[in-house]
Rosetta silent file (secondary structure, phi, psi, omega in degrees, C-alpha in Angstrom):
SEQUENCE: XXXXXXXXXXXXXXXXXXXXXXXXXXXXXXXXXXXXXXXXXXXXXXXXXXXXXXXXXXXXXXXXXXXXXXXXXXXXXXXXXXXXXXXXXXXXXXXXXXXXXXXXXXXXXXXXXXXXXXXXXXXXXXXXXXXXXXXXXXXXXXXXXXXXXXXXXXXXXXXXXXXXXXXXXXXXXXXXXXXXXXXXXXXXXXXXXXXXXXXXXXXXXXXXXXXXXXXXXXXXXXXXXXXXXXXXXXXXXXXXXXXXXXXXXXXXXXXXXXXXXXXXXXXXXXX
SCORE:     score description
SCORE:     0.000 S_00000001
   1 L     0.000  146.373 -179.928   60.093  134.299  144.888 S_00000001
   2 L   -73.752  160.824  176.822   58.866  133.205  148.295 S_00000001
   3 H   -69.569  -30.928  179.534   60.430  134.550  151.472 S_00000001
   4 H   -65.521  -43.209  176.496   61.354  131.080  152.601 S_00000001
   5 H   -69.030  -36.963  178.169   63.424  130.449  149.466 S_00000001
   6 H   -58.698  -40.355  174.537   64.960  133.859  149.591 S_00000001
   7 H   -67.292  -39.981  179.624   66.320  133.073  153.028 S_00000001
   8 H   -61.891  -44.380 -178.317   67.674  129.701  152.060 S_00000001
   9 H   -63.247  -43.263 -179.234   69.558  131.288  149.096 S_00000001
  10 H   -60.248  -47.451  179.564   70.909  134.030  151.355 S_00000001
  11 H   -59.632  -42.734  179.909   72.127  131.500  153.926 S_00000001
  12 H   -67.018  -45.810 -175.219   73.941  129.369  151.300 S_00000001
  13 H   -66.072  -46.937  179.827   75.507  132.301  149.508 S_00000001
  14 H   -77.687  -30.783  175.278   76.791  134.166  152.565 S_00000001
  15 H   -60.441  -42.334  179.913   77.533  130.879  154.416 S_00000001
  16 H   -68.705  -29.973  175.442   79.876  129.798  151.731 S_00000001
  17 H   -62.124  -41.144  179.797   81.561  133.097  151.830 S_00000001
  18 H   -70.379  -50.506 -173.873   82.241  132.605  155.515 S_00000001
  19 H   -64.935  -27.998  176.132   83.227  128.924  155.313 S_00000001
  20 H   -69.858  -22.651  178.153   85.791  129.753  152.598 S_00000001
  21 L  -134.047   64.279 -171.870   87.389  132.246  154.981 S_00000001
  22 L   -60.848  144.585  176.065   86.501  130.999  158.534 S_00000001
  23 L    86.984   -7.977  178.451   87.184  133.420  161.381 S_00000001
  24 L  -102.054  159.264 -179.313   87.056  136.498  159.175 S_00000001
  25 L   -79.758  146.293  175.335   84.164  138.947  159.129 S_00000001
  26 L  -120.888  155.447 -173.611   81.707  138.962  156.310 S_00000001
  27 L   -85.437   69.568  177.473   79.502  141.777  155.069 S_00000001
  28 L   -98.996  108.483 -173.883   76.189  140.208  156.193 S_00000001
  29 L   -61.539  131.131  178.380   73.737  143.090  156.562 S_00000001
  30 L   -56.532  -33.263 -177.018   71.998  143.299  159.956 S_00000001
  31 L  -111.497   44.746 -179.529   68.782  144.361  158.156 S_00000001
  32 L   -58.043  135.275 -170.948   69.071  141.948  155.262 S_00000001
  33 H   -61.732  -26.244 -178.590   65.918  142.042  153.145 S_00000001
  34 H   -74.625  -13.542 -179.948   65.380  138.244  153.325 S_00000001
  35 H  -114.780   14.805 -169.448   65.048  138.495  157.104 S_00000001
  36 L   -70.963  -17.885 -178.706   63.016  141.706  157.376 S_00000001
  37 L  -107.135   16.053 -175.761   59.859  140.005  158.630 S_00000001
  38 E  -108.806  131.366  175.949   61.602  137.768  161.155 S_00000001
  39 E   -86.297  -41.258  178.748   61.856  138.445  164.867 S_00000001
  40 E  -135.757  139.918  173.404   64.002  135.378  165.600 S_00000001
  41 E  -134.562  118.679  179.064   66.078  133.004  163.450 S_00000001
  42 E  -139.343  171.679 -170.451   67.885  130.165  165.134 S_00000001
  43 E  -129.206  133.058 -176.038   69.432  126.784  164.346 S_00000001
  44 E  -141.188  157.485  178.589   68.955  123.541  166.199 S_00000001
  45 E  -128.969  156.457  175.145   69.941  119.853  166.259 S_00000001
  46 E   -79.962  142.931  175.155   68.346  116.958  168.049 S_00000001
  47 L   -71.506   98.983 -177.980   69.997  115.721  171.240 S_00000001
  48 L   -64.190  -18.304 -178.687   71.304  112.331  170.083 S_00000001
  49 L   -95.115    0.248  177.019   72.017  111.280  173.693 S_00000001
  50 L   -89.117  136.377 -178.179   68.532  111.818  174.926 S_00000001
  51 L   -54.024  -31.976  176.573   66.205  108.778  175.045 S_00000001
  52 L  -121.598   69.360 -169.107   63.601  110.853  173.211 S_00000001
  53 H   -66.085  -24.819 -176.659   65.853  113.063  171.091 S_00000001
  54 H   -60.573  -27.915 -178.356   63.100  114.115  168.753 S_00000001
  55 H  -104.074   16.202 -179.318   61.541  116.332  171.365 S_00000001
  56 L  -136.335   73.970  179.298   64.776  117.679  172.794 S_00000001
  57 E   -74.247  150.928  171.156   66.447  120.044  170.317 S_00000001
  58 E  -108.888  121.519  174.973   69.727  121.777  171.107 S_00000001
  59 E   -76.922  119.824 -176.938   70.135  125.319  169.817 S_00000001
  60 E  -102.706  -14.495  178.317   73.589  125.517  168.182 S_00000001
  61 E  -159.254  139.205 -176.337   73.291  129.069  166.858 S_00000001
  62 L  -110.650   16.742  173.194   71.002  132.056  167.460 S_00000001
  63 L  -160.436  160.246  177.596   71.885  133.939  164.248 S_00000001
  64 H   -56.733  -43.260 -175.265   73.028  133.133  160.695 S_00000001
  65 H   -67.750  -35.028  174.307   76.555  134.321  161.333 S_00000001
  66 H   -65.100  -34.408  179.691   76.779  132.121  164.479 S_00000001
  67 H   -67.985  -41.746  177.480   75.548  129.215  162.380 S_00000001
  68 H   -57.136  -41.147 -179.446   78.248  129.831  159.756 S_00000001
  69 H   -67.344  -38.963  177.486   80.783  129.593  162.558 S_00000001
  70 H   -60.247  -45.856  178.885   79.212  126.420  163.876 S_00000001
  71 H   -61.991  -47.599  179.372   79.426  124.804  160.403 S_00000001
  72 H   -56.391  -47.252 -176.646   83.041  125.859  159.877 S_00000001
  73 H   -64.340  -29.517 -178.397   83.980  124.478  163.343 S_00000001
  74 L   -89.143   -0.622  173.362   82.257  121.139  162.636 S_00000001
  75 L    95.264   16.340  178.274   84.208  120.707  159.364 S_00000001
  76 L   -65.109  138.005 -178.522   81.576  121.724  156.786 S_00000001
  77 L   -97.789  -31.145 -178.711   83.223  122.302  153.411 S_00000001
  78 E  -165.171  156.700  175.170   80.417  123.911  151.487 S_00000001
  79 E  -113.554  145.132  178.481   76.665  124.603  151.446 S_00000001
  80 E  -134.508  150.027  166.531   74.359  123.761  148.562 S_00000001
  81 E   -75.874  144.338  175.316   70.691  124.186  147.774 S_00000001
  82 E  -131.790  134.681  179.643   68.642  121.005  147.507 S_00000001
  83 E  -129.040  134.652  177.683   65.259  120.720  145.873 S_00000001
  84 E  -133.757  118.772 -179.894   62.957  117.777  145.694 S_00000001
  85 L   -66.701  147.910  171.194   59.675  117.984  143.701 S_00000001
  86 L  -107.345    7.977 -179.242   56.398  116.745  145.167 S_00000001
  87 L   -50.604  130.723  176.879   54.669  116.520  141.797 S_00000001
  88 L    95.238  -26.495 -177.345   52.429  113.455  141.775 S_00000001
  89 L   -88.686  -22.795  177.331   52.333  112.931  145.536 S_00000001
  90 L  -105.406  -11.239 -179.620   49.726  115.585  146.250 S_00000001
  91 L    84.792   -4.135 -179.985   47.594  115.422  143.151 S_00000001
  92 L  -125.943  133.367  179.885   48.412  119.124  142.574 S_00000001
  93 L   -61.010  145.218 -179.666   51.327  120.430  140.478 S_00000001
  94 H   -52.242  -40.891 -173.952   54.068  122.113  142.449 S_00000001
  95 H   -64.251  -26.261  178.279   53.775  125.421  140.742 S_00000001
  96 H   -73.228  -21.947 -179.031   50.186  125.827  141.963 S_00000001
  97 H  -110.540   11.255 -174.506   51.264  125.557  145.575 S_00000001
  98 L   -65.803  -26.146 -177.456   54.541  127.469  145.273 S_00000001
  99 L   -83.681   -0.182 -175.971   53.125  130.642  146.920 S_00000001
 100 L  -106.457  144.783  174.571   52.184  128.808  150.138 S_00000001
 101 L   -55.492  119.981 -177.239   54.427  128.102  153.117 S_00000001
 102 L    82.767   -1.968  177.951   55.801  124.568  152.590 S_00000001
 103 L   -90.043  167.331  173.582   54.235  124.273  149.134 S_00000001
 104 L    82.276   20.765 -176.526   55.792  123.769  145.756 S_00000001
 105 L    99.252  168.451 -177.294   58.191  121.014  146.645 S_00000001
 106 E   -98.858  122.895  175.134   60.828  120.727  149.346 S_00000001
 107 E  -110.405  132.570  177.835   63.779  123.173  149.547 S_00000001
 108 E  -135.420  169.083  169.933   66.587  122.393  151.976 S_00000001
 109 E  -106.552  126.613  175.785   70.123  123.439  152.679 S_00000001
 110 E   -98.254  121.518  175.222   72.777  120.692  152.234 S_00000001
 111 E   -98.864  111.664 -172.800   75.845  121.059  154.401 S_00000001
 112 E   -96.282  130.246  178.270   78.498  118.974  152.743 S_00000001
 113 L  -112.688  167.280 -173.899   81.301  117.416  154.825 S_00000001
 114 L   -53.138  -31.485 -173.351   84.325  115.417  153.558 S_00000001
 115 L  -124.733   -4.978 -178.257   82.429  112.094  153.696 S_00000001
 116 L  -166.310 -172.232 -176.356   78.727  112.846  154.016 S_00000001
 117 E  -139.210  155.890  172.955   76.119  115.608  154.340 S_00000001
 118 E  -112.404  151.701  177.047   73.666  117.121  156.820 S_00000001
 119 E  -126.501  139.180 -170.149   70.374  118.618  155.627 S_00000001
 120 E  -125.435  135.438 -178.418   68.654  121.644  157.300 S_00000001
 121 E  -124.897  132.642  179.459   64.999  122.629  156.958 S_00000001
 122 E   -89.548  116.209  174.163   63.472  126.050  157.934 S_00000001
 123 E   -98.129  112.574 -177.535   60.367  125.754  160.022 S_00000001
 124 E   -95.147  138.221 -179.094   58.443  129.047  159.981 S_00000001
 125 E  -145.763  131.486  173.355   55.999  129.995  162.711 S_00000001
 126 E   -73.493  119.039 -177.131   54.037  133.096  163.478 S_00000001
 127 L  -121.012    2.832  178.435   54.931  134.010  167.047 S_00000001
 128 L  -138.187   69.356  179.627   53.802  137.617  167.396 S_00000001
 129 L   -60.644  -29.311 -175.360   50.167  137.776  166.323 S_00000001
 130 L  -100.446   19.111 -176.454   49.691  141.016  168.227 S_00000001
 131 L   -67.967  142.994  179.261   52.832  142.718  166.778 S_00000001
 132 L   -93.750   -8.316  173.705   52.587  146.336  165.870 S_00000001
 133 L  -116.314 -174.715 -173.815   55.421  145.935  163.294 S_00000001
 134 L   -89.158    0.389 -177.563   55.975  143.370  160.535 S_00000001
 135 L   -86.673   81.187 -173.498   58.452  141.181  162.446 S_00000001
 136 L  -109.838   -8.083 -172.210   56.062  138.368  163.211 S_00000001
 137 E   -98.843  142.405  164.514   57.958  135.252  162.147 S_00000001
 138 E  -115.895  130.930 -178.799   60.246  132.937  164.097 S_00000001
 139 E  -120.422  126.138  175.382   62.251  130.488  162.002 S_00000001
 140 E  -107.171  107.526  177.205   63.878  127.385  163.433 S_00000001
 141 E   -85.033  110.196 -174.676   66.342  125.819  161.023 S_00000001
 142 E   -98.449  135.079  168.533   66.391  122.151  162.065 S_00000001
 143 E   -77.427  107.612 -176.821   68.996  119.613  161.019 S_00000001
 144 E   -98.027  -17.696  173.838   66.621  116.907  159.817 S_00000001
 145 E  -131.602  137.143 -178.186   69.237  114.565  158.283 S_00000001
 146 E  -132.228  127.091 -179.873   72.691  113.837  159.733 S_00000001
 147 E    54.597   60.276  174.262   75.622  112.062  158.096 S_00000001
 148 E  -120.339  164.622 -179.332   73.868  110.784  155.034 S_00000001
 149 L   -49.659  138.621 -178.652   75.146  110.385  151.442 S_00000001
 150 L   -73.580  149.242  176.428   75.787  113.751  149.698 S_00000001
 151 L  -104.130  -51.375  174.531   73.499  114.936  146.914 S_00000001
 152 L    51.540   57.370 -176.882   75.510  118.019  145.773 S_00000001
 153 L   -60.038  128.730  178.634   73.099  119.098  142.984 S_00000001
 154 L  -136.711  130.709  178.871   74.987  120.593  140.056 S_00000001
 155 L  -131.824  145.619 -177.024   73.538  121.837  136.764 S_00000001
 156 L   -69.850  132.376 -176.999   75.242  123.526  133.769 S_00000001
 157 H   -62.478  -53.640 -175.170   74.856  127.311  133.654 S_00000001
 158 H   -65.534  -37.041  177.951   74.620  127.703  129.848 S_00000001
 159 H   -62.813  -44.578  179.261   72.234  124.756  129.444 S_00000001
 160 H   -69.572  -30.732  174.484   69.892  126.185  132.028 S_00000001
 161 H   -58.169  -50.014 -176.171   70.156  129.641  130.456 S_00000001
 162 H   -65.775  -41.511  177.252   68.987  128.229  127.168 S_00000001
 163 H   -63.769  -46.166  178.968   66.170  126.274  128.690 S_00000001
 164 H   -62.582  -43.507 -177.556   64.904  129.258  130.760 S_00000001
 165 H   -65.004  -39.018  175.855   65.111  131.616  127.835 S_00000001
 166 H   -62.799  -42.778  176.909   63.139  129.260  125.620 S_00000001
 167 H   -62.859  -43.895 -179.833   60.435  128.748  128.169 S_00000001
 168 H   -60.326  -46.681 -179.685   60.214  132.500  128.845 S_00000001
 169 H   -62.197  -39.929  178.096   59.766  133.279  125.194 S_00000001
 170 H   -68.338  -41.795 -179.716   56.989  130.740  124.797 S_00000001
 171 H   -74.415  -26.322  171.776   55.108  131.829  127.904 S_00000001
 172 H   -64.549  -42.927  177.322   55.509  135.478  126.963 S_00000001
 173 H   -60.838  -41.183 -179.939   53.873  134.714  123.595 S_00000001
 174 H   -68.893  -40.710  174.866   51.037  132.962  125.353 S_00000001
 175 H   -57.044  -43.300  173.498   50.543  135.846  127.763 S_00000001
 176 H   -56.922  -45.999 -177.381   50.311  138.192  124.812 S_00000001
 177 H   -59.248  -37.412 -176.457   47.781  135.875  123.163 S_00000001
 178 L   -99.904   16.362  175.533   45.457  135.963  126.258 S_00000001
 179 L    59.594   32.740  173.415   45.907  139.701  126.775 S_00000001
 180 L  -100.774   71.485 -171.632   47.883  139.337  130.025 S_00000001
 181 H   -62.168  -38.603 -177.005   50.145  142.224  129.148 S_00000001
 182 H   -61.974  -42.460 -179.926   51.510  142.690  132.658 S_00000001
 183 H   -73.041  -33.245  177.584   52.778  139.133  132.868 S_00000001
 184 H   -59.257  -40.848  178.364   54.072  139.290  129.285 S_00000001
 185 H   -65.519  -35.754  178.462   56.181  142.241  130.352 S_00000001
 186 H   -64.688  -44.719 -178.501   57.519  140.303  133.408 S_00000001
 187 H   -68.571  -38.240  176.550   58.537  137.362  131.200 S_00000001
 188 H   -61.611  -41.655 -178.481   60.166  139.732  128.655 S_00000001
 189 H   -67.759  -40.750  177.604   62.104  141.511  131.337 S_00000001
 190 H   -62.197  -40.482  178.525   63.305  138.258  132.871 S_00000001
 191 H   -62.993  -40.311 -178.408   64.549  137.057  129.543 S_00000001
 192 H   -64.391  -35.274 -179.204   66.398  140.344  128.967 S_00000001
 193 H   -63.165  -19.881  178.963   68.172  139.890  132.383 S_00000001
 194 L   -66.479  -14.245  179.362   69.870  136.747  130.985 S_00000001
 195 L  -124.336    8.187 -179.463   72.152  139.106  129.013 S_00000001
 196 L   -82.247  143.343  176.155   72.321  142.148  131.381 S_00000001
 197 L   -74.594  -25.633  179.759   75.678  142.958  133.099 S_00000001
 198 L  -130.849   70.117 -175.397   73.892  144.064  136.283 S_00000001
 199 H   -65.821  -20.788 -178.746   70.656  142.031  136.373 S_00000001
 200 H   -78.532   -8.040 -171.340   70.139  142.636  140.104 S_00000001
 201 H   -57.079  -38.672 -175.154   69.822  146.440  139.546 S_00000001
 202 H  -107.526   13.311 -179.088   66.033  146.304  139.229 S_00000001
 203 L   -90.750  149.703 -175.964   65.349  143.341  141.494 S_00000001
 204 L   -63.648  -46.888 -179.582   63.672  143.788  144.825 S_00000001
 205 L   -88.664   75.331 -179.850   66.265  141.763  146.814 S_00000001
 206 L   -68.885  -19.188 -179.837   69.362  143.618  145.692 S_00000001
 207 L   -99.338   12.980 -171.658   71.241  142.253  148.691 S_00000001
 208 L   -61.779  -38.776 -177.654   70.318  138.612  148.112 S_00000001
 209 L  -112.843  143.937  170.931   73.863  137.616  147.013 S_00000001
 210 L   -61.141  149.360  178.361   77.193  138.828  148.419 S_00000001
 211 L   -66.872  140.805  171.343   79.135  141.165  146.213 S_00000001
 212 L    66.644   21.616  177.973   81.879  139.579  144.025 S_00000001
 213 L  -110.416  -13.577  178.570   81.014  135.957  144.824 S_00000001
 214 L  -126.652  145.292  177.175   79.174  134.952  141.678 S_00000001
 215 L   -70.001  166.870  178.128   80.205  135.466  138.053 S_00000001
 216 H   -61.020  -48.852  179.845   78.097  137.635  135.645 S_00000001
 217 H   -59.836  -35.587  178.756   76.616  134.532  133.850 S_00000001
 218 H   -68.498  -37.306  179.025   75.698  133.024  137.195 S_00000001
 219 H   -72.384  -35.901  178.655   74.072  136.292  138.393 S_00000001
 220 H   -60.535  -49.391  177.360   72.292  136.631  135.091 S_00000001
 221 H   -61.266  -44.128 -178.077   70.774  133.232  135.383 S_00000001
 222 H   -63.927  -49.031 -175.854   69.875  133.674  139.010 S_00000001
 223 H   -74.443  -32.338  174.405   68.197  137.069  138.751 S_00000001
 224 H   -62.945  -45.684 -179.530   66.388  136.183  135.475 S_00000001
 225 H   -62.371  -44.717 -179.853   64.964  133.091  137.226 S_00000001
 226 H   -63.410  -43.275 -178.428   64.058  135.140  140.313 S_00000001
 227 H   -68.376  -22.678  175.695   62.467  137.844  138.226 S_00000001
 228 L   -82.266   -4.727 -174.424   60.302  135.255  136.389 S_00000001
 229 L   -69.689  111.644 -176.618   58.803  133.969  139.601 S_00000001
 230 L  -125.034   13.438 -174.740   55.098  134.711  139.091 S_00000001
 231 L   -93.715  124.736 -177.903   53.642  131.905  141.304 S_00000001
 232 L  -167.029 -143.553 -177.650   51.597  132.815  144.249 S_00000001
 233 L  -105.531 -135.072 -177.294   47.960  133.247  145.407 S_00000001
 234 L   -58.013  128.544  178.576   45.261  135.634  144.473 S_00000001
 235 L    87.740   -3.457  177.880   46.259  137.986  141.631 S_00000001
 236 L   -91.470 -178.918  178.048   49.287  135.922  140.632 S_00000001
 237 L   -58.720  -29.983  179.552   49.903  133.929  137.437 S_00000001
 238 L   -67.688  -23.984 -172.555   48.340  130.967  139.215 S_00000001
 239 L   -90.647   51.512 -178.271   45.062  132.851  139.624 S_00000001
 240 L  -137.948  155.584  178.160   43.950  132.611  136.043 S_00000001
 241 L  -146.539  152.003 -177.799   41.631  130.440  133.953 S_00000001
 242 L  -140.035 -179.968  173.738   40.934  130.003  130.222 S_00000001
 243 L   -66.564  162.185 -171.878   38.866  128.017  127.742 S_00000001
 244 H   -49.933  -47.959 -176.337   39.766  124.342  127.547 S_00000001
 245 H   -64.124  -46.788  176.925   42.248  124.567  124.710 S_00000001
 246 H   -69.436  -29.156 -178.643   44.161  127.456  126.216 S_00000001
 247 H   -62.805  -42.859 -178.877   43.972  126.030  129.775 S_00000001
 248 H   -65.914  -39.668  175.030   46.108  123.011  128.811 S_00000001
 249 H   -62.912  -45.331  178.571   48.742  125.224  127.201 S_00000001
 250 H   -56.384  -46.955 -176.689   48.703  127.511  130.248 S_00000001
 251 H   -66.924  -45.311 -179.078   49.160  124.560  132.616 S_00000001
 252 H   -61.616  -46.795 -177.798   51.976  122.987  130.544 S_00000001
 253 H   -67.905  -40.440 -178.166   53.873  126.269  130.125 S_00000001
 254 H   -65.127  -41.608  176.248   53.456  127.175  133.801 S_00000001
 255 H   -60.641  -46.878 -179.795   54.788  123.808  134.919 S_00000001
 256 H   -61.348  -40.677  179.468   57.745  124.101  132.527 S_00000001
 257 H   -65.490  -42.542 -178.946   58.557  127.589  133.744 S_00000001
 258 H   -60.454  -43.602  177.664   58.455  126.525  137.399 S_00000001
 259 H   -63.734  -42.963 -178.961   60.878  123.692  136.662 S_00000001
 260 H   -65.861  -36.806  178.884   63.147  125.914  134.611 S_00000001
 261 H   -66.484  -47.602 -177.939   63.224  128.550  137.414 S_00000001
 262 H   -62.109  -43.346  176.478   64.054  126.012  140.073 S_00000001
 263 H   -65.040  -36.303  176.393   66.800  124.416  137.993 S_00000001
 264 H   -66.965  -41.027  175.865   68.232  127.805  137.111 S_00000001
 265 H   -59.747  -46.949 -178.595   68.372  128.854  140.814 S_00000001
 266 H   -62.588  -45.588 -178.474   70.114  125.567  141.715 S_00000001
 267 H   -58.268  -48.302 -177.781   72.570  125.926  138.790 S_00000001
 268 H   -64.079  -53.620 -169.587   73.465  129.491  139.773 S_00000001
 269 H   -72.645  -32.856 -177.357   73.669  129.177  143.541 S_00000001
 270 L   -92.223    7.252 -179.285   75.391  125.765  143.554 S_00000001
 271 L   -68.613    0.000    0.000   77.990  126.803  140.908 S_00000001
């Protein structure tokens, strides 16, 4: 999974925990793994009263927890993940660009209010090129849509479990066929997590979701989908090629897996 998506998921999951109990402290780790490469993370809105509001942002929060408080104060009821595919608009399938910043379709955070929604987008920028540590990123979460009709994406957990399991079985068989044993093992493990009681135990981001906020079926689906993420650059599942007949199967299965993963993440996190 990309770092940008990991952050969005973390913000939605912990943000909803705060919004459900505004004013109370939440266990948001100061060194959360989704933010480990970031020097600064802040949240901004455009100054609607300025003649050229586009170039005059107002910072409303300088940390995730401050942002949660801002959302609660402004009447936000819940946060949801929102995804919109770009397939067809770039001439390249989303899964092939998923490892690049801004590639693979658009992921946003939807802040739902009683009558409408706001949408927030994370703009990542390298701001410490000469850094001696790994904290080189600054992320500005911008409110890019204000008071528009709500989307509130909702997908059925069991349906998405079945779809993901089916795609994982097929792509594992293909990986075995082309002697990509490492990837076959990844797909097999991800499928097994769909029935594990503690699927996050062997996942890198063990702190991605707050404790006790998602059910076991929801966590199973989420971590299975996260574990199946093989899309990136050099050395990833995307960085492979085959004879013509196998290439088409590879492309079709890869696209199906990417769609199944995205839908599974939405189903689990927005549940």
